N, C-alpha and C positions, 0 to 999 in steps of 0.2 A: 818450956823452951823447946824451941824449933832447931834442928840441926839440918845445916844445908852442906848437902856435898861438894866438895871441894874438886873440881877437875883442871889437873894441870895440863898446861898445852905441850904436846910431844916436840922435841927438838926436832927440825927440819931443815934440809937444805935443797935448794931447788937450782935449773938452769934451764936455758932457751935453746931452742932449737928452731929451723925455718917452718915445720909443719905441726911441732908440738912443745909444752912446755913440760918438764920432769921434776916431781918433787918426790923426796923421799924423806919418810918421818922414821927417825932413827928410834925404834921403840924395838927391844929385845923380847922374844919369847911372848908377843904380843896374842890377845886372846879377843874373842868378842869383836873381830875388826869391822867398822861400819864406815863405807866411804859413798858420800852421795855426791855427785856431780849434777850441778845446776849451770844453767848457761853462763851466770856471771858469779859463781860461789861454788866453794870447794867445803864440802863439812864432813871431817875426819873424827872418828873416836875409837876407843881401843881400851882394855886394859891389858897392861905392860909390867914385864919384870916378874921378879921372885916375890916382890912386894904389892903385886896387883894393885899397881896405882890408875885409877881412871885418867884418862887423856883424852881432852877434846880440843880440835882446832878449826875455827872458821875462818875462811879466807875469801872477802870478797876480791873477787880478781881483776887483775889490771885490765883485761880484754875479756871478750867472750870465748867460750868454747863449745866444744860439740859435745853436749853430755852423753850422748849414744856412742860415740867413738871414744871416747874416754876410758881408761882401764886403770887397774890396780892388780897388785901382785904381792901378797905376803911371803915373806921369808921369816927365818929364825932371828934375823937381825933387824929387819926393818920392814916397812910397807913403802913400795914403791909404786908413784901413780904417774901416770902418762897422761896430760890433759891434752887433747887434740886441740887447736886451734880453729876456731870458725873462720878466721882468716889467715890461713898460711902464707908465710912471707913477710909477716908484719911482726919486727923486733918488739920483744917486750922489754923494756929497760930496769922493771920491777917487777915482782908476782902480784903484788896488793895494788887495789885501786887507788888507795890512799898513800901518800908519800910517808906516813909514819912508820920508823922504826920498830919492827916487833924483835924483842930478845930471844925470841926461840927460832927466828928463822935468820937462815944465812946464805949467801950465794956458795953453790959447789963449785968451786974453782979447779978441781980436778976434772970435771966434765966441760966447764965453761969454755966455749971459743967464739969468735966473732965470725959467724956463719955469712954474714951479709955479703962479705968480700969474698967467699968462698961458692962460686957457681957450681962446682960438683959436689956439694953437701949431700952425703947419703943420709938415709934415715935408718942408720944402723941401730940406734937404740930402739927406735919403734920395731924395727924387723927382729933386734934380738927379744924383745917382749912377746911376739908372736912365735917365735921358735921355743921358747921357754914354756909358751901356753900347751904346745902340743907335747913337749917333752915332760910337762908335770899333770898329764891329763889324769894319773892316779893319785897325785899329792893333793893335800887339802890347800895348798897355795894357789888357788886360781884366780883369773881376773874376773872380774864383776861386771 
């Protein structure tokens, strides 16, 4: 008998900004975090929680990103990804290429805003990412 390892998708929430799309994988105490940014795809995997559950999420993205400028940060409660848009200023009505509803993915309404009407929108979320990077230089939770 052959056993296949079952990988659970991690619960995630996302929101859109002018320059980037943000996605947070809600996994506490994650280990072995791997995030691969491709031009049209995001691949995430980790082992999480006290039960050491293996998680894997593969997302075919709505639009292209710049994989070299995209980053992730691990915290004790989640893994936060900043996907830098290849075409800044273009709104993403959804994260995925297909319109199919994914049961593990939801909109982060706490951070969602209609930035298309906001001409003075700043990149505070993206800047916060950079500030945390320098503050965490001695920490294992670095950007990749």
